[in-house]
N, C-alpha and C positions, 0 to 999 in steps of 0.2 A: 191359543198360540201366542208366544211372547213376542214383543216388539223386536227383540234381538233376533229371534228365529226368522221372523218375517223379513228383517233386513238382510239376513243371510240368503234367503231365497231370492230376494230382489237383486242382490249382487250377483248371484249365479245367473239369473236371466239377463242381467246386463252384460256379463262376460260372454254368454253363449249367443244371444240374439240381439243385444243392444237395447233391451227394454230400459227405459228411464222411469224409475219408481217415483213419479210425482204424486201429489196427494190424490189426484183423480184416479190413478191406476192402483194406488196402494190398497184402497178399500176393496176394489175388484179382485186384486190378487189374494187378499186375505180370505175372501169368500170362496175363491177358486181352490185355494189350498185346503180349506175346511171341507169342501165338497169332495175333492179328490181323496183326501185322507179317509173320509167316511166310505167312499167307494171301495177303497183298499182294505177297509176294516182295521185301520190303524189310528193311533192318536196322532195329532198334528206334528208333534216334535219328531216322532219316529219316522213318519212319512217324509218330512222335510230333510231328515238326515240321509235318506236314500236317493234323493234327487240327483246329486252330483254324479253318482256312478251308474245311474240307470237312465239311458237315453229315451227309452220308451215311456217311462214314468214322466220324464220331463216333457215329452211331446204331448202327452195327455193333458198336462197342466197348461201348456201353451194353447192347446185347442180350446180349453175352457176360459182362459183369461183374455184371449183375443176377442174382438168385437166384430161380428159379421152382420153388420147392418148397412144395407145399401138399397139401390133401386135401379131400374132400367133408365137409361138416358139422364142420369143425375147431372144437373147443371146443363140445361138445354143450350145455353150460350156456347159452351165449350164444344158440344157436339155439332152445333151449327158452324162454328169456326172450323172444325175438322172437315165437315162436308163441303162447305162453301169456299174455303180458302186453301186448306192444307192438301186435301186429296186431289183437287184439280191441278195444283202445282206439281204434285208428285206424279200424277198421270202424264203431264206434259214432259216431265223429265224421263219417264220410262223406267223400266226395270221392276223388279219385285219389291213389294211394300210389306215390311214386317212391322207390326204394332205390338208393343209390350204393355200389358195390363199388370203393373207391378203392385201387387196387393189386390188380388182379384175378388176376395171375399167369396160369396156364394155363386158368383159367375155372371151377375147381371151386367157388370161393366164390360167384360170381354165379349159377351154376346151382343151388347149394344154396339160395340166397336165393329163386330163382325157384320151386323146388319147394315151399319153405315158404309162399310167397305163393299158389301154386296150390292148396295144401291148406287155405288159410284161407277165411274168409267174404268176402273182398274180391274183387270182380270186376274193378275198374279199377285195374290196377297195371302198373308197368314197372320193370325193373332196368337201371341204367346201370353198365356195366363199363368200367374204364379202367386203363391201365398206361403207363409211360414206355417200355417195351420193345415194339418192333413185332413181335418174335417172339411175345411173350405175347399181344398183341392178335390175331395171326393164329391162334394155337392156340385162343383163346377163341371167335373167330368160327367156326372149324371145328367146335368142340364134339364132337370125337371123342377117345375115351380108351381106352387099353389096359387090360387087366384089372387090372394092378398099380396103375393110377392111380385105381381106383374104391374104394380103402380109405375107410372111413367112411360109405359109402353103403348104407343099409339095402336088403335084397333087394326089399322090396315097392316102394320108390321106384325102384330100378333097373329093374324090369320095367314100371313104370308110365310112366316118363319117358325111358327109353333103349331103343334097339333094337340088337340085335347084328348086325354085318355078317357075312353067311354066309361060312363058310370062313376067317374072319380073327379074330384076337385083338383085336377093336376093337368098341367100343360108341359109338353116336351119340345125342346128345340129340334127342328128337323135335321136329319142326318147330314144333309148337304151343307148346312151351316156349321153344325157341331164338328164335322170332320176338318174344318178349316181352322179350328182352335186347338192349339197344343197346350196341355195343362200339366204343370209340374210343381212340386214343392220347391221353394227357393228361400234360402236364408241370406239376407243381404250382408250379414256379418261375416259369413264364411264363403259364399259362393260368388263367382263372377257373374256378370249379366248373362242371362240364358240365351245368348245368340252370338254368332261369330262377330268379331270386330268389324265395324263399318256396315253391318247388315240392317239393323233396326233403325227405322226412320221416324217413328213416332213412339213416344213413351207417355203413358198415363200413369202417374205416380201420385194419386190424389189422396190427401188426408193420411199420408204415410209418414212423411218426415216429421210431423208433429210428435211422434213417439220416439224420435232419436235424440241423443245428446248432441251438443254442438260439434264436437270432433267427429262423431259418427256421420252427421249430415255432410260435413266437408269431405270426409273420406268417400262416402257413397257418391257424391256429385263429381269428385275427381275421377273415380272409376267410370262413372257413366259418361262423362265428357270425353274420356279417352277411348270409349268403346263405341260411340255412335258417330255417324258422319257429321260434318260441320253444318249440314243443312237440316239436321234432325229437329224435331219439335218436342218439347217437354211440357206436359200439362200437369200443373199442380192443383191442389184443392183451392177452393175459392178464398179461404182465409190464410193460405200459406204464401210466403214471400221469400225470395232469396236475397233481398237487399241487405247488405252488410254480412251476408253469409259466405258468398263466394263470388269471384269475378270470372268463373268459368262459363257462366250463362248470362245472357242479356235478355231483358224484358222486351217482348214483342206484342203489339196489338193486332189482333185479327178480328175484324168486325166488332162485336160487343164483348169479346173475351181477351184476356191477357194470357200469354204463354211465354215460354223461354226457348231460346236457341243457344247452342254453343257459341261462345264469343271468340272469334278468330284472334282478337288482340289480347286475350286474357293471358296474364302471367301464370307461371306454374306454381308460384308460392300461394299459400292460402292463409296468410296471417291477418285475419280480419278481426273486427271488434268483438269483444266478449259478449255483446248484447245481441248477437246474431238471431237468436230465437224469438225476439220480441215481436217480430213482424207477424207472427202467428196470431196476435191479438186483434188484427184489423177487422174482424167481424166475419160474416159469411154464414155458412150452413151448419156450423157446429161440428164439423169433422165427421169421421166415423164410417167410411166404407168398411174398414177393417182396422185391426191393429196388427198388421204384419210387421213385427217388431224387428228392427234391422240393426245392422252393422255395429261393429266395435267389440273389443275384448277388454276394455278398461271400465271399471266402475266410475260413476260420475264423481267429480271432485269439485270442491269449492275453490274458485279463483276470483281475484279482484278484477272487475271489468276494466278493460283498457279504454283509453280515450277513443271516441269515434274518429274514423279516418275519412277525410273528404273524398267523395267520389271523383274518379278521373274525368275531367271535363272533356277530354278528347274523344271519349267513346260515345258515339251517337246511339240513341235508342232507335230501333227499327220500327217504323210505322207503315204497315202494308195497306192500311185504309186511310185515305186522306181526309175523309169527312169525320169531324169530331164526333165521338160517341158520348152522349150525356151519361154521367155516372148514375147508377140506380141505387147506390147505397155506400156505406162507409168503406167497404172493401174495394169498390171500384175507385173511389176518390183516393184511397191510399195507393192503389196501383198507379193512378195518374201521377201522384207525387213521386213515386219511385221511378217511373219512366222519365219524368222531368229531371230528376237528379242524375240519372244515367246519361241524359243528353247534355248535362251541364247547365240546364236552365233552372238555376236555383230559385229565381223569383217565382216561377210557376210552381215549383215544388212547395215553396212557402205558402202560396195561395191554396194549393190543394190540401196540404196538411191542416191549414187553418180552417178550411171548410169541413174537414173530417172532425175536428174538435167541436165545430158548431152542430154537426149532425148527431154526434154522440159525445156529449161533454164528459161522460164517465169513462171514456175509452182512454186508458193510461197510455197506450201505444201511440194514439193519435197525437197527444200532447208531447210525448217524447220525440216522435219523428219531427214534429214542428220545431221543437227546441234544437234538434240536431241541424235541421235545415237553416234555422235562423243563425246558428253559429257559423255555418258556412258562408252566409252573406255578410257576416260581421256585425249583426244586430245583437250585441251581447245582452243589453238590457231586456229586450223582448225574449231572448233565449232563456234568461233567468226566470222570467215570469212563466214561460212555458214549462220549464223544469218543475217549478213550484206547483203548477196546475197538474202536472203528471203525478206528483207526489200526493196531492189532494185527491186525485181520481183513484189512486191506489187505496186510500183510506175509505172511500165511498164504495168501491167495487168489491168483487169477489176475489180476494187475494189468492185463494186456492187455484182459481182458474188462471190467474196471472202467473203464479209460480210454476204451473204445469207447462208453460212455454219457455222457461228460462234455460232449459237444455244444459243441465250440468251445473248451473249456478243456483244460488239460494236467493230468496226474496230479499233477505237482509243486504245482499250485495247491491241490488238495484236501489233499495231505499237509501243506502249510504251514498251511492252515486248521485241520486236526485237531491238529497239534502245538501251535498257539497256543491253541486252545480247551481242550486237555487240561490245560494249566497255568493256565487261567483268563484267558487273554489275549483 
């Protein structure tokens, strides 16, 4: 398959489902096209030419190119925050509780959510599970898992909510739990959130936004913020961040986890810095519950990054737990810095980002965020050194991994910005 033909397929997926053809996805897409063309008995060029006009053919390709790798109760801290902080609060408020698993993969996440709800004091609840992959939707509806797919599931919950198929290496979710989970195909690019406005109070959208371009991330978050109540909770992946992406959500600490809530004071405009996607470099579990590739009808385009904008100091970060939680890694330290920026505590943000660079000297994002925070406090000389360190970290690190987070920009744009800033430009 020629590079030009692969680019055409990538642009088609960008228009239809928002897939950003970064280096990490490009190789997977080429393998998927090759396999699907072989399945259809065609050469790759002929197969690619039919994709535009054949929705079923395109869906088969999507099913193959998306990644369905997940586990039960992935990131225990987030599920602890849900069980110990969010659900008791929602139970006290009363009313039905809907939870959306946006990008449900093979179903381990929505059934983990269902078990958590079933163990809570809430009686009236529902889980909505969605994915762009029809294969993932079918697996979630079937709710059957092999032994190796049960990692992360405590034994007591396994025996309470799953039954083993006699004579087979397979476990099925009990009907009482499965019936509380609604499963549907959902395309973030074309479909509104799969619940009535104001209904859904918790959204798990973990390791999904990393596959979006910048404009698509902003558009999705705008729709979500307008569709959920102001008291809703948004859980992102461990390595994902909304700092400099949108002001529609604010960072919240719940026990050992960080989540987001709609910001009542947020403005309706979303003119944020062009470096929005870089917060995805902050570390964590490496992504990957699925690639439910979302939103947008425009191909990615190269734009010169704009200058970072100082966070609004008037907006406080919400902290529901008063006892400080010691960070366990670079991702937590970065989240601490972002929370401090949201609260207008720029000195604490500088300290947090400086610690992140100490923990991971090769993390270009840690150095970049430190530079941005130093600019805010007016330490231009230190900011220049931090920009230079970010540039050096790029040279030492995996540039393909960095470029995969730029969300519509090219690595050259970031390099030009760092080179200019390092000399005070």
